[in-house]
C-alpha positions in Angstrom: -70.3 -121.9 109.7 -72.2 -123.7 106.9 -71.7 -127.4 106.2 -70.0 -126.7 102.8 -67.7 -124.2 104.4 -66.7 -126.7 107.1 -66.1 -129.4 104.5 -64.0 -127.0 102.4 -61.9 -126.1 105.5 -61.4 -129.8 106.4 -60.5 -130.6 102.8 -57.6 -128.1 102.9 -56.6 -129.1 106.4 -56.1 -132.8 105.5 -54.2 -132.2 102.3 -50.4 -131.9 102.9 -48.8 -129.4 100.4 -51.6 -130.2 97.9 -51.1 -134.0 98.2 -52.9 -136.7 100.0 -51.8 -140.3 100.9 -54.3 -143.0 100.0 -53.9 -146.5 101.3 -55.0 -149.1 98.6 -54.5 -152.7 97.7 -52.2 -153.3 94.7 -50.1 -156.1 93.1 -46.7 -155.7 94.9 -44.9 -158.7 93.4 -45.2 -161.3 90.6 -43.4 -164.4 89.5 -43.9 -167.4 87.2 -42.4 -170.8 87.2 -42.6 -174.0 85.1 -42.5 -177.3 87.0 -41.6 -180.8 85.7 -42.9 -183.9 87.6 -42.1 -187.5 87.0 -44.7 -190.1 88.0 -44.6 -193.9 87.7 -47.8 -195.9 87.3 -48.2 -199.6 88.3 -50.3 -201.5 85.8 -52.8 -204.2 86.4 -51.6 -207.7 87.0 -52.7 -209.0 83.6 -49.4 -208.4 81.9 -46.4 -206.1 81.3 -47.2 -203.1 79.1 -45.8 -203.3 75.6 -47.0 -199.9 74.2 -48.3 -196.6 75.5 -51.3 -195.6 73.3 -52.1 -192.2 74.8 -52.3 -189.8 77.7 -54.8 -187.2 78.8 -54.8 -184.7 81.6 -58.2 -183.6 83.2 -59.6 -182.0 86.3 -56.8 -179.5 87.0 -57.5 -177.6 90.2 -55.4 -175.1 92.2 -55.9 -174.7 95.9 -55.7 -171.3 97.6 -52.1 -170.1 97.5 -50.2 -169.3 100.7 -47.6 -166.6 101.2 -44.3 -167.6 102.8 -42.0 -164.8 104.1 -38.6 -165.4 105.6 -36.6 -162.2 106.2 -36.7 -160.1 103.0 -37.5 -163.1 100.8 -41.1 -163.7 99.7 -42.5 -166.9 98.2 -45.9 -168.2 97.3 -46.8 -171.9 98.0 -49.0 -173.3 95.4 -50.5 -176.8 95.4 -53.1 -178.5 93.4 -54.3 -181.7 91.8 -54.9 -183.0 88.3 -56.0 -186.4 86.9 -53.9 -188.4 84.5 -55.5 -190.9 82.2 -53.1 -193.4 80.6 -54.1 -195.8 77.9 -51.7 -198.7 77.2 -51.4 -202.1 75.5 -50.1 -205.3 77.0 -50.1 -209.0 76.1 -48.2 -208.3 72.9 -50.6 -205.6 71.9 -53.6 -207.9 72.0 -55.2 -206.2 75.0 -55.5 -202.6 76.3 -56.3 -201.0 79.6 -56.7 -197.6 81.1 -55.1 -196.2 84.3 -56.7 -193.1 85.9 -54.8 -191.6 88.8 -54.8 -188.3 90.7 -51.5 -186.4 90.8 -50.9 -184.0 93.6 -48.3 -181.2 93.4 -46.9 -178.6 95.7 -44.2 -175.9 95.0 -42.9 -172.7 96.5 -42.5 -170.0 93.8 -39.9 -167.3 94.9 -41.1 -163.8 94.2 -38.1 -161.9 92.9 -40.0 -158.9 91.4 -41.3 -157.6 94.7 -41.9 -154.0 95.9 -40.9 -153.9 99.5 -42.6 -150.5 100.0 -45.9 -152.0 101.3 -47.7 -151.7 104.6 -48.9 -155.3 104.8 -49.3 -158.3 102.6 -53.0 -159.2 102.3 -53.1 -162.3 100.0 -51.8 -164.0 96.9 -53.3 -165.2 93.6 -52.2 -168.1 91.4 -53.1 -168.8 87.8 -52.2 -171.7 85.6 -50.4 -170.3 82.6 -49.5 -173.7 81.1 -51.9 -176.6 81.9 -50.3 -179.9 82.7 -49.0 -181.8 79.7 -47.4 -185.2 79.4 -44.0 -184.4 77.9 -42.5 -187.9 77.8 -43.7 -191.4 78.4 -41.7 -194.6 78.8 -42.0 -198.2 80.0 -39.5 -199.0 82.8 -37.5 -202.2 83.2 -39.8 -203.0 86.1 -42.8 -203.0 83.8 -44.2 -199.6 85.1 -45.1 -196.7 83.0 -43.2 -193.5 83.7 -44.6 -190.1 82.6 -43.0 -186.7 82.8 -45.5 -183.9 83.2 -44.9 -180.1 82.9 -47.1 -177.2 84.0 -46.6 -173.5 84.5 -48.0 -171.2 87.3 -48.1 -167.4 87.6 -48.5 -165.8 91.0 -49.2 -162.3 92.3 -48.7 -161.0 95.8 -51.2 -158.4 96.8 -50.6 -155.9 99.6 -51.7 -152.6 101.1 -49.6 -149.7 99.9 -49.6 -145.9 100.0 -50.2 -143.8 97.0 -49.5 -140.0 97.0 -52.1 -138.1 94.9 -52.4 -134.4 94.1 -55.4 -132.8 95.7 -57.3 -130.2 93.6 -60.0 -128.1 95.2 -63.3 -127.8 93.3 -62.6 -124.2 92.4 -59.2 -125.1 90.9 -60.7 -127.8 88.6 
């Protein structure tokens, strides 16, 4: 039997009723969530802040997300860090100073849109869809500066799944 005849025979032997199952990686679940954090900053000992002059967020980084599965519920743990820069006035507005502080965050995003027809979960991906923004700032009664931050994250759960495809022999094409 020639090599091409053997391959043709095997081709038809492995296809089931003209279809074949292919195992592939695919996005099996997605979710997005917006988080709000409140952080208080202690100022230098020179004086009590009288005015907040500006805020800036830099150095946003996400760590590798982790999948958390409990029963039939799937979640993705995301964590990361960003740097907050806070410019403020004190001493009746005669002096200014800058605070620079790293803000760590960690959240579990529940995946509600999830296809349970997968063979195994392989990994997760996380993307920032809304970078951290200072939403509100205030000076507390204790002389600290309070800032509310908001950020948004989108996650995907990737898993191995089966796809059924129609098999067409070369002479049928």
